[in-house]
BALUMLUM-867379 format. One line per 2 residues: number of its first residue (from 1); their letters; for each residue x, y, z of C-alpha. Coordinates in pm, 1 decimal, decimal comma. Example, Ala and Ser with C-alpha at 12.3 -4.5 7.8 and 13.67 -1.06 7.14 Angstrom:
2
1	AS	1230,0 -450,0 780,0 ~ 1367,0 -106,0 714,0
This chain:
590
1	ML	757,2 -6625,7 782,7 ~ 957,4 -6452,6 1048,7
3	RT	1065,3 -6147,7 830,9 ~ 921,4 -5962,5 521,0
5	HT	1248,8 -5852,2 406,8 ~ 1627,9 -5943,1 460,8
7	CG	1869,3 -5711,1 657,4 ~ 2029,2 -5579,1 296,7
9	EL	1704,8 -5543,2 105,5 ~ 1533,9 -5190,9 248,7
11	TV	1600,1 -4878,4 38,9 ~ 1427,0 -4519,0 49,0
13	GN	1160,9 -4695,3 -192,4 ~ 1039,2 -4888,3 104,1
15	VG	1008,6 -4573,5 343,7 ~ 680,9 -4569,9 541,8
17	EE	633,3 -4952,2 467,0 ~ 561,1 -5181,7 781,0
19	VK	823,5 -5431,1 797,3 ~ 953,2 -5724,5 1006,6
21	LA	1323,7 -5804,3 1019,0 ~ 1537,6 -6107,8 1157,0
23	GW	1888,0 -6162,8 1226,7 ~ 2215,9 -6131,0 1455,8
25	VS	2246,0 -5791,8 1640,4 ~ 2572,9 -5705,5 1503,2
27	SI	2627,9 -5406,9 1731,0 ~ 2474,3 -5212,6 1980,5
29	RD	2506,0 -4795,4 2055,9 ~ 2329,4 -4684,9 2370,5
31	HG	2257,5 -4316,3 2375,4 ~ 2048,8 -4294,4 2693,0
33	NI	1677,7 -4286,9 2576,9 ~ 1762,2 -4392,0 2231,7
35	IF	1956,2 -4712,7 2144,3 ~ 2054,9 -4812,7 1809,9
37	FD	2105,7 -5194,3 1686,3 ~ 2267,4 -5289,1 1375,4
39	LR	2065,1 -5614,7 1255,3 ~ 2287,3 -5843,3 1013,9
41	DR	2196,0 -6137,9 820,2 ~ 2395,9 -6283,9 521,6
43	YG	2235,6 -6038,8 313,6 ~ 2363,5 -5698,0 481,0
45	IT	2268,1 -5476,9 788,3 ~ 2009,8 -5260,4 880,2
47	QV	1997,1 -5000,9 1161,9 ~ 1729,7 -5036,7 1373,4
49	VC	1643,6 -4744,5 1588,3 ~ 1458,0 -4802,7 1941,0
51	NL	1322,1 -4452,5 2108,9 ~ 1277,9 -4597,4 2451,5
53	NA	1047,0 -4321,3 2561,5 ~ 776,4 -4411,7 2307,9
55	LD	770,0 -4788,4 2389,4 ~ 602,2 -5013,3 2639,8
57	EN	779,3 -5052,5 2969,2 ~ 767,7 -5424,4 2908,9
59	LV	956,5 -5375,0 2591,6 ~ 1194,1 -5180,6 2703,6
61	DV	1280,4 -5431,1 2945,5 ~ 1315,3 -5707,1 2652,8
63	IK	1542,2 -5419,4 2442,7 ~ 1790,1 -5342,9 2737,4
65	KV	1853,9 -5765,4 2774,9 ~ 1977,2 -5761,3 2416,8
67	RQ	2354,9 -5813,0 2368,3 ~ 2590,4 -5863,0 2077,2
69	EF	2521,0 -6177,1 1835,4 ~ 2151,1 -6242,6 1999,6
71	VI	1911,5 -6353,5 1750,0 ~ 1599,2 -6140,9 1728,4
73	QI	1312,1 -6054,2 1514,3 ~ 1180,9 -5698,1 1515,3
75	SG	902,7 -5510,5 1360,0 ~ 887,9 -5140,0 1260,8
77	KV	860,2 -4870,0 1018,8 ~ 1091,4 -4799,9 766,9
79	VE	1198,1 -4403,2 766,1 ~ 1433,8 -4213,9 568,4
81	RS	1782,7 -4109,4 751,1 ~ 1847,0 -3717,2 738,2
83	PE	2126,3 -3644,1 504,9 ~ 2408,2 -3594,3 764,9
85	TV	2354,1 -3953,0 888,2 ~ 2343,2 -4163,8 549,1
87	NP	2587,8 -4437,4 537,8 ~ 2716,7 -4495,0 176,4
89	KL	2899,8 -4783,0 275,9 ~ 2579,4 -4977,3 344,6
91	ST	2316,5 -5043,8 57,7 ~ 2063,3 -4985,0 346,4
93	GS	2245,6 -4670,1 443,7 ~ 1976,1 -4404,5 331,8
95	IE	1722,6 -4574,6 584,7 ~ 1674,9 -4706,5 903,5
97	VV	1359,3 -4881,3 1101,4 ~ 1177,1 -4750,0 1397,7
99	LK	1146,7 -5011,2 1603,5 ~ 784,2 -5112,1 1727,6
101	EL	801,0 -5478,4 1851,5 ~ 1090,4 -5706,7 1926,7
103	DI	1132,4 -6076,8 2003,1 ~ 1455,6 -6237,3 2143,5
105	LN	1469,2 -6555,1 1946,1 ~ 1795,1 -6668,2 2123,9
107	SC	2075,1 -6557,5 2325,0 ~ 2429,7 -6595,4 2299,4
109	QA	2695,5 -6642,9 2570,9 ~ 3019,3 -6433,3 2597,2
111	LP	3192,3 -6429,9 2255,2 ~ 3540,0 -6596,6 2222,6
113	FE	3663,5 -6341,9 1987,6 ~ 3477,8 -6040,3 1812,1
115	IQ	3312,0 -6123,9 1490,7 ~ 3431,8 -5877,2 1284,5
117	ES	3778,4 -5874,0 1421,1 ~ 3821,4 -6241,0 1367,6
119	KK	4070,5 -6234,0 1097,3 ~ 4329,3 -6113,8 1351,1
121	IN	4240,8 -6414,8 1584,8 ~ 4456,5 -6724,0 1609,3
123	EN	4330,1 -6950,1 1310,3 ~ 4288,9 -7287,6 1553,8
125	IR	4056,7 -7062,3 1755,9 ~ 3880,0 -6945,4 1443,2
127	LK	3840,6 -7286,4 1312,8 ~ 3716,7 -7426,6 1664,1
129	YR	3453,5 -7157,9 1639,6 ~ 3404,7 -7180,3 1259,3
131	YL	3004,0 -7110,1 1284,3 ~ 3107,7 -6785,0 1433,9
133	DL	3408,4 -6706,7 1199,8 ~ 3170,2 -6775,5 894,9
135	RR	2927,5 -6473,2 1047,6 ~ 3231,7 -6253,0 928,5
137	QQ	3143,7 -6079,4 628,7 ~ 3455,8 -6120,0 433,0
139	LK	3434,9 -6496,8 461,4 ~ 3090,9 -6516,2 416,6
141	DN	3118,5 -6329,5 94,7 ~ 3386,9 -6560,6 5,4
143	IV	3178,3 -6868,3 29,4 ~ 2844,4 -6715,8 -149,7
145	FR	3110,4 -6599,8 -425,7 ~ 3229,8 -6951,3 -472,5
147	SI	2892,3 -7083,3 -508,8 ~ 2797,6 -6803,1 -763,0
149	FT	3123,3 -6865,6 -957,1 ~ 3069,4 -7248,0 -957,8
151	GR	2741,9 -7181,2 -1088,4 ~ 2850,4 -6973,3 -1366,5
153	MR	3077,7 -7246,7 -1461,9 ~ 2820,3 -7495,9 -1474,1
155	EF	2612,2 -7250,0 -1690,8 ~ 2917,0 -7253,7 -1967,7
157	FS	2939,2 -7630,4 -1937,8 ~ 2566,4 -7688,5 -2047,1
159	SE	2583,9 -7466,3 -2308,7 ~ 2900,3 -7626,7 -2470,6
161	NF	2709,3 -7936,8 -2437,7 ~ 2929,9 -8098,6 -2174,8
163	VE	2740,7 -8367,9 -1928,0 ~ 2811,9 -8382,3 -1550,6
165	IE	2893,0 -8699,8 -1426,1 ~ 2978,2 -8838,1 -1085,6
167	TP	3278,0 -9060,8 -1025,5 ~ 3310,8 -9297,9 -749,9
169	IL	3466,2 -9168,2 -404,3 ~ 3521,3 -9531,9 -295,2
171	TR	3782,6 -9715,4 -533,3 ~ 4101,2 -9859,1 -581,8
173	ST	4430,3 -9731,9 -469,4 ~ 4665,9 -9670,9 -749,7
175	PE	4990,2 -9490,3 -752,1 ~ 4927,0 -9103,3 -879,8
177	GA	5169,1 -8922,2 -708,0 ~ 5049,7 -8848,1 -387,2
179	RD	4968,5 -9050,5 -60,1 ~ 4611,6 -9237,1 -65,0
181	FL	4362,4 -9227,1 205,3 ~ 4280,7 -9575,0 277,5
183	VP	3944,5 -9707,1 378,7 ~ 3889,0 -10044,5 514,6
185	SR	3618,1 -10269,7 372,9 ~ 3421,9 -10464,3 618,4
187	LN	3264,5 -10684,4 360,9 ~ 3586,3 -10787,1 191,6
189	PG	3818,4 -10818,8 543,3 ~ 4187,3 -10733,0 466,9
191	NF	4103,8 -10503,1 165,5 ~ 4095,5 -10142,3 121,0
193	YA	3945,4 -9885,7 -71,8 ~ 4108,3 -9560,9 -171,1
195	LP	3966,3 -9203,8 -163,0 ~ 4021,9 -9048,6 -513,8
197	QS	4322,7 -8814,8 -584,4 ~ 4163,3 -8729,9 -871,1
199	PQ	3890,4 -8874,6 -1108,5 ~ 4205,1 -8938,9 -1369,0
201	LF	4112,0 -9325,1 -1448,4 ~ 3757,0 -9297,9 -1443,4
203	KQ	3729,3 -8977,7 -1656,9 ~ 3933,6 -9148,2 -1922,3
205	IL	3694,1 -9431,6 -1918,0 ~ 3408,9 -9228,0 -1970,1
207	MI	3588,6 -9126,1 -2288,0 ~ 3611,2 -9481,0 -2378,7
209	SG	3239,0 -9501,0 -2324,7 ~ 3150,3 -9261,7 -2565,3
211	FD	3095,1 -8943,9 -2339,1 ~ 3271,8 -8708,7 -2526,7
213	RY	3240,2 -8399,9 -2306,9 ~ 3236,0 -8466,7 -1957,7
215	YQ	3291,4 -8214,5 -1645,8 ~ 3268,0 -8258,5 -1264,5
217	IA	3278,2 -8031,4 -964,9 ~ 3524,8 -8318,5 -814,6
219	RC	3596,1 -8379,2 -470,7 ~ 3939,7 -8486,2 -417,7
221	FR	4181,4 -8630,8 -153,9 ~ 4570,2 -8681,3 -105,8
223	DE	4728,1 -8737,3 234,7 ~ 5031,5 -8508,9 185,6
225	DL	5194,2 -8245,7 386,0 ~ 4959,2 -7937,0 359,5
227	RS	5030,6 -7542,1 331,7 ~ 4806,4 -7255,8 266,0
229	DR	4727,5 -7339,1 -72,8 ~ 4684,8 -7719,1 -13,4
231	QP	4433,8 -7914,5 183,9 ~ 4364,5 -8285,0 251,3
233	EF	4033,1 -8269,8 83,4 ~ 3985,6 -8048,7 -213,6
235	TQ	3778,1 -7929,2 -516,3 ~ 3875,2 -7954,4 -870,3
237	VD	3672,7 -7861,1 -1170,4 ~ 3749,4 -8174,4 -1388,4
239	IE	3707,9 -8204,3 -1792,2 ~ 3802,2 -8448,2 -2026,8
241	MS	3688,5 -8432,2 -2392,2 ~ 3756,5 -8679,3 -2682,5
243	FI	3861,8 -8613,8 -3044,4 ~ 4075,2 -8319,9 -2939,6
245	EE	4399,1 -8178,2 -2955,6 ~ 4585,1 -7930,1 -2719,2
247	DD	4456,2 -7646,7 -2861,9 ~ 4080,9 -7734,9 -2830,3
249	II	4101,0 -7821,5 -2475,0 ~ 4301,3 -7451,0 -2415,2
251	DV	4038,3 -7294,5 -2623,9 ~ 3745,1 -7420,3 -2394,7
253	SE	3929,4 -7362,9 -2082,5 ~ 4029,0 -7000,2 -2160,3
255	RL	3640,6 -6949,5 -2241,7 ~ 3506,4 -7107,4 -1946,9
257	IK	3758,3 -6873,9 -1735,4 ~ 3641,4 -6552,7 -1931,4
259	YS	3295,5 -6637,7 -1895,8 ~ 3280,8 -6734,3 -1527,2
261	IE	3478,5 -6431,4 -1420,3 ~ 3297,1 -6198,0 -1650,7
263	KS	2984,7 -6294,8 -1525,9 ~ 3045,3 -6333,8 -1167,3
265	MG	3285,1 -6045,3 -1136,1 ~ 3209,1 -5809,8 -1388,9
267	LE	3589,5 -5811,5 -1495,5 ~ 3684,2 -5807,2 -1848,1
269	VK	3914,9 -6120,9 -1938,7 ~ 4101,7 -6078,7 -2283,0
271	LP	4135,1 -6392,6 -2460,8 ~ 4402,6 -6543,3 -2581,2
273	FP	4622,5 -6617,1 -2291,0 ~ 4991,8 -6574,6 -2362,7
275	RI	5178,1 -6899,1 -2371,2 ~ 5553,9 -6995,0 -2305,9
277	TY	5699,6 -7373,7 -2318,8 ~ 5840,9 -7501,5 -1999,0
279	TE	6190,6 -7420,7 -2083,4 ~ 6132,3 -7096,2 -2158,3
281	AI	5937,1 -7049,1 -1812,0 ~ 6247,4 -7192,8 -1622,6
283	NR	6520,2 -6956,0 -1824,1 ~ 6324,3 -6641,2 -1803,5
285	FG	6151,5 -6674,7 -1454,2 ~ 6316,9 -6954,2 -1284,0
287	TD	5986,4 -7155,3 -1239,3 ~ 5711,7 -7332,8 -1416,9
289	KP	5443,9 -7130,1 -1258,8 ~ 5579,6 -6768,7 -1334,8
291	DI	5440,1 -6440,7 -1193,4 ~ 5403,8 -6221,9 -1502,8
293	RF	5254,1 -5913,9 -1344,9 ~ 5583,6 -5766,9 -1327,2
295	GM	5902,1 -5797,6 -1535,9 ~ 6270,8 -5804,6 -1385,8
297	EI	6345,6 -6166,7 -1585,7 ~ 6631,5 -6379,3 -1517,5
299	LD	6911,1 -6263,9 -1799,3 ~ 7212,3 -6463,4 -1921,0
301	FT	7573,3 -6305,4 -1877,0 ~ 7777,2 -6599,4 -1936,2
303	EV	7908,1 -6458,6 -2302,4 ~ 7964,3 -6108,0 -2139,2
305	LQ	8150,7 -6219,2 -1857,8 ~ 8371,5 -6466,3 -2030,2
307	NS	8692,2 -6305,6 -1981,3 ~ 8586,6 -6074,3 -1719,2
309	GS	8910,0 -6061,5 -1496,8 ~ 8728,4 -6231,8 -1180,8
311	ST	8874,8 -6539,6 -1121,5 ~ 8577,2 -6650,2 -938,0
313	LE	8360,8 -6621,5 -1253,2 ~ 8604,1 -6741,3 -1477,6
315	EI	8643,4 -7080,5 -1264,6 ~ 8259,1 -7114,5 -1268,9
317	LR	8254,2 -7094,5 -1654,6 ~ 8576,0 -7325,7 -1680,5
319	SG	8386,8 -7566,7 -1485,1 ~ 8079,7 -7596,3 -1729,4
321	GT	7876,0 -7374,4 -1489,9 ~ 7668,1 -7081,1 -1620,8
323	IK	7610,1 -6697,8 -1518,8 ~ 7310,8 -6544,5 -1492,1
325	GL	7117,4 -6260,2 -1280,1 ~ 6860,5 -5976,2 -1220,3
327	II	6856,2 -5623,2 -1303,0 ~ 6683,7 -5413,8 -1062,7
329	EQ	6613,7 -5086,2 -1212,5 ~ 6505,1 -4950,7 -849,5
331	GE	6852,8 -5080,2 -724,1 ~ 6887,2 -4756,7 -456,4
333	KV	6594,0 -4932,7 -266,5 ~ 6784,6 -5247,4 -212,8
335	SI	6992,7 -5160,6 65,5 ~ 7299,4 -5354,5 176,7
337	KD	7116,2 -5540,0 446,8 ~ 6904,6 -5685,7 196,5
339	VD	7197,9 -5780,7 -5,0 ~ 7306,9 -5957,6 252,2
341	AL	6988,9 -6139,0 312,3 ~ 6992,5 -6247,2 -33,2
343	NE	7350,8 -6351,9 11,7 ~ 7253,0 -6593,8 309,4
345	FV	6974,3 -6735,8 123,8 ~ 7196,6 -6845,3 -144,7
347	KQ	7413,8 -7005,5 87,2 ~ 7114,4 -7178,5 261,1
349	KG	7055,8 -7325,3 -105,1 ~ 7387,7 -7444,7 -141,4
351	GK	7564,9 -7194,8 -308,6 ~ 7870,1 -6991,2 -240,6
353	GI	7697,0 -6655,2 -234,3 ~ 7539,0 -6378,4 -439,6
355	GW	7738,4 -6140,6 -664,9 ~ 7636,0 -5762,0 -752,7
357	IR	7728,2 -5470,3 -905,4 ~ 7583,4 -5164,9 -798,9
359	FR	7592,8 -4876,3 -1100,5 ~ 7674,4 -4491,4 -993,6
361	EK	7683,6 -4205,4 -1208,0 ~ 8042,5 -4255,3 -1288,0
363	EI	8152,4 -4555,5 -1107,7 ~ 8019,6 -4907,7 -962,0
365	VS	8020,3 -5030,0 -654,1 ~ 8104,9 -5429,2 -609,5
367	PL	8317,6 -5663,8 -428,6 ~ 8434,9 -5739,7 -747,2
369	KK	8541,4 -5408,6 -869,6 ~ 8917,2 -5466,5 -840,0
371	SL	8895,2 -5755,9 -1026,2 ~ 8643,6 -5691,6 -1323,3
373	KE	8778,0 -5525,6 -1623,6 ~ 8639,8 -5183,6 -1716,4
375	SV	8554,1 -5301,1 -2085,5 ~ 8338,0 -5565,4 -1934,8
377	VE	8142,8 -5307,2 -1696,1 ~ 8121,3 -5107,0 -2049,4
379	NL	7973,8 -5406,2 -2207,7 ~ 7711,7 -5467,5 -1947,6
381	KT	7616,0 -5103,8 -1957,0 ~ 7551,5 -5101,8 -2333,3
383	IF	7417,9 -5491,5 -2376,2 ~ 7152,9 -5433,5 -2118,3
385	DI	7117,0 -5080,5 -2121,1 ~ 7183,2 -5031,6 -1764,1
387	KP	7140,0 -4680,0 -1618,5 ~ 7288,0 -4523,6 -1280,8
389	GT	7086,9 -4627,4 -962,0 ~ 7078,0 -4993,9 -1107,0
391	LL	7161,7 -5308,0 -890,6 ~ 7282,0 -5624,9 -1090,3
393	IF	7294,2 -5932,5 -885,8 ~ 7402,1 -6243,1 -1057,2
395	LG	7461,5 -6616,2 -960,4 ~ 7733,4 -6875,0 -1105,2
397	GQ	7664,4 -7255,9 -1129,4 ~ 7454,4 -7520,9 -1271,2
399	EK	7198,4 -7389,5 -1500,5 ~ 6896,3 -7539,6 -1338,7
401	WV	6999,5 -7454,3 -987,8 ~ 7076,0 -7098,6 -1079,2
403	CE	6754,6 -7011,8 -1251,5 ~ 6553,1 -7174,8 -959,0
405	TL	6732,5 -6988,4 -705,0 ~ 6702,9 -6648,6 -902,1
407	GE	6356,6 -6723,7 -983,0 ~ 6299,7 -6721,3 -574,7
409	IR	6501,3 -6395,9 -544,1 ~ 6290,9 -6218,1 -853,4
411	LD	5953,4 -6294,8 -634,1 ~ 6136,4 -6167,9 -309,1
413	VG	6268,4 -5850,7 -468,4 ~ 5935,9 -5800,8 -659,7
415	KR	5753,1 -5811,6 -339,8 ~ 6003,1 -5624,5 -156,3
417	LK	5999,9 -5323,4 -417,3 ~ 5631,0 -5347,3 -448,1
419	LI	5665,6 -5411,1 -825,5 ~ 5349,7 -5653,7 -848,8
421	DE	5040,9 -5502,4 -922,0 ~ 4775,2 -5680,5 -706,1
423	SV	4473,8 -5542,4 -875,8 ~ 4521,5 -5726,4 -1198,9
425	LR	4471,6 -6076,6 -1329,6 ~ 4758,6 -6240,8 -1546,9
427	FL	4723,1 -6560,6 -1690,8 ~ 4982,8 -6760,9 -1876,2
429	WV	4991,5 -7121,0 -2016,9 ~ 5311,3 -7312,2 -1972,6
431	LD	5362,8 -7568,1 -2235,7 ~ 5577,0 -7873,3 -2344,6
433	FP	5672,1 -7995,5 -2014,2 ~ 5954,1 -8274,3 -2007,1
435	LF	5773,5 -8616,0 -1962,6 ~ 5994,1 -8758,8 -1720,0
437	EY	6222,1 -8640,9 -1446,0 ~ 6517,4 -8830,9 -1254,7
439	NE	6444,1 -8842,5 -880,7 ~ 6815,1 -8856,7 -724,1
441	EE	6667,5 -8959,1 -378,6 ~ 6514,2 -9267,8 -509,9
443	RR	6740,3 -9316,3 -799,6 ~ 6468,9 -9377,0 -1046,3
445	LE	6277,4 -9177,5 -1316,1 ~ 5924,2 -9037,6 -1271,5
447	CV	5652,0 -8872,8 -1408,5 ~ 5645,7 -8486,9 -1424,2
449	HH	5266,3 -8505,1 -1446,7 ~ 5114,1 -8853,2 -1426,0
451	PF	5187,0 -9184,4 -1608,6 ~ 4884,4 -9122,9 -1834,8
453	TS	5019,8 -8825,8 -2012,7 ~ 5087,9 -8861,2 -2379,2
455	PK	5465,7 -8789,1 -2531,0 ~ 5497,7 -8579,4 -2810,3
457	VQ	5423,9 -8772,5 -3148,2 ~ 5779,6 -8684,8 -3243,3
459	DI	5939,0 -8806,4 -2923,9 ~ 5807,5 -9172,6 -2922,3
461	DI	6096,8 -9301,0 -3114,3 ~ 6358,3 -9163,5 -2848,6
463	LD	6147,2 -9310,6 -2532,9 ~ 6344,6 -9594,0 -2506,3
465	KE	6702,8 -9491,0 -2536,3 ~ 6660,5 -9096,4 -2433,6
467	PL	6369,5 -9071,5 -2215,9 ~ 6445,3 -8768,2 -2034,4
469	KA	6449,0 -8575,5 -2385,8 ~ 6116,2 -8655,9 -2440,3
471	KS	5855,1 -8364,1 -2406,8 ~ 5502,6 -8436,1 -2304,0
473	RA	5165,7 -8307,5 -2456,4 ~ 5089,6 -8153,4 -2090,0
475	YD	4972,6 -7769,9 -2020,2 ~ 4943,8 -7579,4 -1687,1
477	LV	4749,7 -7260,7 -1655,5 ~ 4902,4 -7011,9 -1425,8
479	LN	4741,3 -6704,8 -1273,6 ~ 4965,4 -6468,0 -1109,1
481	GT	5248,8 -6683,1 -1007,5 ~ 5010,9 -6990,2 -885,4
483	EI	4916,2 -7294,5 -1062,0 ~ 4543,2 -7316,2 -1113,8
485	GG	4475,0 -7579,4 -1355,6 ~ 4685,9 -7857,2 -1549,3
487	GS	4611,5 -8130,5 -1781,6 ~ 4744,2 -8337,8 -2106,5
489	IR	4654,9 -8497,4 -2370,5 ~ 4623,2 -8867,8 -2258,2
491	IH	4770,1 -9213,1 -2407,8 ~ 4491,2 -9369,6 -2577,5
493	QR	4666,3 -9683,6 -2706,0 ~ 4758,8 -9974,8 -2452,9
495	QL	5107,9 -10043,7 -2606,4 ~ 5222,4 -9685,3 -2570,0
497	QE	5086,6 -9672,0 -2198,5 ~ 5234,7 -10046,7 -2134,3
499	KI	5553,8 -9868,0 -2248,4 ~ 5567,4 -9571,9 -2016,9
501	FS	5501,7 -9822,1 -1722,6 ~ 5797,3 -10029,9 -1832,8
503	IL	6002,7 -9711,6 -1879,2 ~ 5906,3 -9603,9 -1486,7
505	NM	6035,8 -9940,0 -1394,1 ~ 5700,5 -10118,7 -1350,2
507	KP	5673,2 -10495,2 -1405,0 ~ 5346,0 -10612,8 -1614,5
509	DQ	5238,6 -10793,7 -1303,3 ~ 5262,4 -10463,8 -1126,9
511	YN	5097,0 -10258,1 -1362,2 ~ 4830,6 -10516,7 -1424,3
513	QK	4715,7 -10543,2 -1080,4 ~ 4702,0 -10165,1 -1036,9
515	FG	4583,2 -10043,3 -1372,7 ~ 4447,4 -10373,5 -1541,2
517	FL	4097,9 -10222,3 -1602,3 ~ 4232,5 -9931,1 -1782,1
519	LE	4469,0 -10141,8 -1987,6 ~ 4177,5 -10350,4 -2084,1
521	AL	3937,4 -10047,8 -2142,7 ~ 4202,1 -9920,8 -2391,7
523	SY	4185,7 -10228,2 -2575,2 ~ 3817,1 -10165,9 -2672,3
525	GA	3838,5 -9879,7 -2902,2 ~ 3986,1 -9604,7 -2684,3
527	PP	3934,1 -9282,2 -2894,7 ~ 4191,3 -9006,9 -2876,9
529	HG	4115,0 -8754,2 -2547,6 ~ 4263,3 -8523,8 -2324,2
531	GL	4136,3 -8290,8 -2044,1 ~ 4234,2 -8075,2 -1744,5
533	AF	4141,7 -7966,0 -1390,2 ~ 4129,1 -7629,2 -1215,2
535	GL	4218,3 -7618,2 -868,3 ~ 3855,0 -7458,6 -762,2
537	DR	3985,3 -7368,1 -387,8 ~ 4270,6 -7188,8 -529,9
539	LI	4125,2 -7020,2 -807,3 ~ 3867,9 -6859,5 -567,7
541	MI	4158,7 -6782,8 -322,6 ~ 4315,9 -6561,8 -580,7
543	LR	4021,8 -6411,7 -717,4 ~ 3926,6 -6302,1 -346,5
545	NE	4264,6 -6189,2 -296,8 ~ 4316,0 -6428,4 26,0
547	DS	4644,7 -6563,0 126,4 ~ 4507,6 -6924,9 191,0
549	IR	4257,2 -7153,3 64,4 ~ 4115,8 -7216,7 407,0
551	ET	3951,2 -6847,9 369,3 ~ 3758,5 -6994,0 66,6
553	IA	3640,4 -7308,3 233,8 ~ 3325,5 -7343,4 462,9
555	FP	3492,7 -7608,0 704,0 ~ 3868,9 -7633,0 618,8
557	KT	4142,1 -7823,1 821,5 ~ 4457,4 -7690,8 983,8
559	QK	4812,9 -7765,2 844,5 ~ 4833,4 -8089,2 1048,8
561	GV	4507,6 -8183,2 898,5 ~ 4281,2 -8148,7 1178,1
563	CP	3942,5 -8015,5 1224,1 ~ 3932,2 -7823,7 1548,2
565	LS	3559,1 -7787,7 1517,3 ~ 3468,8 -8146,5 1520,2
567	DA	3782,9 -8272,5 1676,6 ~ 3834,2 -8485,2 1363,2
569	PG	4040,8 -8704,6 1318,0 ~ 3970,6 -8929,1 1639,6
571	TV	3977,9 -9257,3 1787,8 ~ 3727,3 -9486,9 1731,5
573	DE	3523,4 -9759,1 1944,0 ~ 3693,1 -10092,7 1971,1
575	RQ	3384,5 -10258,8 1843,3 ~ 3406,5 -10079,6 1518,5
577	LK	3802,5 -10204,0 1471,4 ~ 3653,1 -10525,9 1521,9
579	DL	3401,3 -10535,3 1255,7 ~ 3683,2 -10423,6 1004,3
581	YI	3921,6 -10667,2 1132,9 ~ 4171,7 -10416,8 1252,8
583	RI	4360,6 -10404,4 1549,3 ~ 4592,7 -10121,5 1695,4
585	DF	4948,7 -10198,6 1808,0 ~ 5030,5 -9873,2 1931,0
587	KP	4876,3 -9620,5 2127,2 ~ 4721,1 -9327,8 1954,5
589	KE	4880,1 -8985,7 2056,3 ~ 4681,3 -8743,3 2251,9
């Protein structure tokens, strides 16, 4: 072994020992006849002291050649630091190693950026030199934490009698919501595999096969536009169970999260998580993934403003619209400039603008002050317990648009006023999603989740006549305003599955071509079953307090789906295309 200890291992208990360490030179401090090295590996940092006056001349020459990020091996004696030089930030901060020997194992050319400052560097540069970026302690800790966390998840699954089963990476293309990545088949010219968007169909087939408790840390692939919490290839914790109902899968999921967080982070997670319906989430927070770390919920002012005296507000109500808004208790911290910015935002969303009332001790300030009846203002104060210093902002229009727009404003104001406690974890289940929604652009119904989601039993009878009123047996888990998991009870009867396909305007030959193998499997004694999938990358991102999932993945891609390290995707040899019976009729962009 090139080392007897790691760089994060030595303590005062090792004082007097002769040790060997190996790692990267994190920093060098030259004090003339004494040179200090901070030697780093994945476990930590140890300070090495080189007293040049006490060392052989040849060794001194070697020491003077050492530069930052050189890989070296040293041997020396562990000594205790004097009290005034102890570094409490390091696990090794009470000791240092007095150098006796040093070997340069490898040199390092001039760095493109300082390792510990790489977070400030352009991300494309960081990704090009990802092997350097991964030496940064925070990023390294993220990757190590991810490994520990998934290990804890596996411990939980094992204790709960789940079976880990791998499903195919090369499968057939099935419409599941996003665009597939396609892989041409050399052995079957003109045919293509697809990389799985999720193991959805295979995990259902595993339930039909009798594996009543399945899980997988699954790689998934979706060819869609990217953002900070989305990658073309990602990892999900996939769960499926038979002979269960919603409460069963929710219970298992909560205990999985509790166990994994408490064992890997030492934080207490209280169960059960709160639950609200989809409708309630939209009405109270304007989104189906509410951030409940702060209040300032959406309130309905429609009734109290019925006869407000304002022709603008009354016209909104006469036309069938609704008026909702937010009460900002720290209203004095929201300037006129801020209100103007919110007004512009509303106009960009297709609205006419935002209404507002600023409450003073004895008066109000508002563009509507002259038209608003005094009795209406007093009713607002009484009903909503409005205090001086409060700012009331409101919107009028169609209810869905009003709620969604106010939901975005709520988050913006919450961040602006620092109402969000970044130190807490707030979980929330959102239940009873609509089964379908109408795609205005394509003028057709589509599934809110996916076509294998079971409708509520009591809503099966209205599927033919009023499909948009049907609720699904779906559930999402939200953490701090981000969806980290979602699932549903599945359809386990062929007749009902075919009905859902028909409502989606799929003909029998279409759904049999795409999903025939699943439909046939459902005919052979499929049990009631359901499941859930957690987005592992997103969950780790939140737990590590990062802004992007790229900070939790060893080798991520940019928002354009490019890997600057390997230059993927790239062109391929003409012979490779010929083997696949493929011809490119356009010149790829450089």
